[in-house]
C-alpha positions in Angstrom: 10.8 10.2 9.2 7.8 10.2 6.9 4.1 9.3 6.8 3.7 6.7 4.2 0.7 4.9 2.8 1.7 1.6 1.2 -0.7 -0.1 -1.2 -0.6 -3.8 -1.7 1.8 -3.7 -4.7 4.3 -2.1 -2.4 3.5 -4.1 0.7 4.0 -7.5 -0.9 7.6 -6.5 -1.8 8.4 -6.6 2.0 7.4 -10.3 2.1 8.4 -11.6 -1.4 11.8 -10.8 -2.9 11.5 -8.7 -6.1 12.7 -5.4 -7.4 12.3 -2.7 -4.7 12.0 -5.2 -1.8 15.1 -4.0 0.0 13.9 -0.4 -0.2 10.4 -1.2 1.1 11.9 -3.2 3.9 14.1 -0.2 4.8 11.0 2.0 5.1 9.5 -0.3 7.7 12.6 -0.4 10.0 11.9 1.0 13.4 15.1 3.1 13.1 13.6 4.8 10.0 10.8 6.3 12.2 8.2 6.2 9.5 4.5 5.8 10.1 3.1 3.2 7.8 -0.6 3.3 6.9 -2.4 0.6 4.9 -6.0 0.1 3.9 -7.7 -2.8 5.5 -8.3 -4.3 2.0 -4.6 -4.8 1.7 -4.9 -7.9 3.8 -6.9 -9.5 1.0 -4.7 -8.2 -1.7 -1.4 -9.3 -0.1 -2.7 -12.7 0.7 -3.9 -13.1 -2.9 -0.5 -11.9 -4.2 1.4 -14.3 -2.1 -0.9 -17.2 -3.0 -0.8 -16.4 -6.7 3.0 -16.5 -6.7 2.9 -20.1 -5.4 0.8 -21.4 -8.3 3.4 -21.0 -11.1 6.1 -22.1 -8.8 7.7 -18.7 -8.2 7.4 -19.1 -4.5 7.5 -22.4 -2.6 4.8 -23.2 -0.2 7.0 -23.0 2.9 8.2 -19.5 1.9 4.7 -18.5 1.1 3.5 -19.6 4.6 6.4 -17.7 6.2 5.6 -14.6 4.2 1.9 -14.8 5.1 2.7 -15.3 8.8 5.1 -12.3 8.9 2.6 -10.1 7.0 -0.2 -11.1 9.4 2.0 -10.2 12.4 3.0 -6.9 10.9 -0.6 -6.1 9.8 -1.7 -6.6 13.4 1.2 -4.9 15.2 3.1 -2.5 12.9 0.8 -0.9 10.4 -1.8 1.7 11.0 -4.9 0.2 9.3 -7.3 2.5 7.6 -10.9 1.3 7.6 -13.0 1.5 4.4 -16.0 3.6 5.2 -19.0 4.4 3.1 -17.5 7.9 2.4 -14.2 6.3 1.3 -16.2 4.0 -1.1 -18.2 7.0 -2.5 -15.0 8.8 -3.2 -13.5 5.7 -4.8 -16.4 5.5 -7.2 -15.6 9.1 -8.3 -11.9 8.3 -8.6 -12.6 5.1 -10.6 -14.7 7.1 -13.0 -12.3 10.1 -13.3 -9.1 8.0 -13.7 -10.4 4.7 -15.1 -8.9 2.8 -12.2 -9.4 -0.8 -11.2 -11.8 -1.2 -8.3 -9.3 -1.9 -5.5 -6.9 0.7 -6.8 -9.7 3.3 -6.6 -10.4 2.3 -3.0 -6.7 2.5 -2.2 -6.4 5.9 -3.7 -9.6 7.1 -1.9 -8.2 5.8 1.4 -4.9 7.6 1.1 -6.6 10.8 -0.1 -9.0 10.7 2.9 -6.1 10.1 5.3 -4.0 12.9 3.7 -7.0 15.3 3.9 -7.3 14.6 7.7 -3.6 15.0 8.3 -3.4 18.3 6.4 -6.5 19.6 8.2 -4.8 18.9 11.5 -1.5 20.6 10.4 0.3 17.2 10.2 2.7 16.3 7.5 1.3 15.1 4.1 1.2 11.4 3.3 3.2 9.9 0.5 1.7 7.0 -1.5 4.1 4.1 -2.0 2.9 2.0 -4.9 4.4 -0.2 -7.6 1.3 0.5 -9.8 2.2 3.1 -12.4 -1.5 4.0 -13.2 -2.3 4.4 -9.5 0.8 6.7 -9.0 -0.2 8.8 -12.0 -3.7 9.2 -10.6 -2.4 10.0 -7.2 -0.2 12.7 -8.5 -3.1 14.1 -10.5 -5.0 14.3 -7.2 -2.1 16.3 -5.6 -0.4 13.5 -3.7 3.3 12.7 -3.7 3.8 9.1 -4.9 6.9 7.0 -4.9 7.4 3.7 -6.8 9.5 1.0 -5.2 10.5 -0.3 -8.6 12.5 3.0 -8.9 14.6 1.8 -6.0 16.3 -1.5 -7.0 
């Protein structure tokens, strides 16, 4: 059992078959007992990622619709959604500057760091970032978080 924060690059692997998909799916099984946290902005990022895969023909429209439908259901029922507050955004600005991160990556990192801070303050287990974004993982580790890349679990 673990407390995991999945960014969009990891989440999309649960809905679109690619390297690391089986591993990400196994993390979400009820029998695994993991708590899965996501940032509210992941809804936009995952929808975009699925739609963008249909344009070059990598994903047919029916499969894309099924992936979106399943993601929307899981987002509403399974994931613990972290809201993006003004404090999270201020921290994201600092993280973007310090690590030269893309905007949404900085917000994702800020959200997981804020979550982790709260959990540690309340003597709960630390949160692991699950992301397929190498730069984000490097930045997370520099900030003291454990990070795991689904691409390392083919």
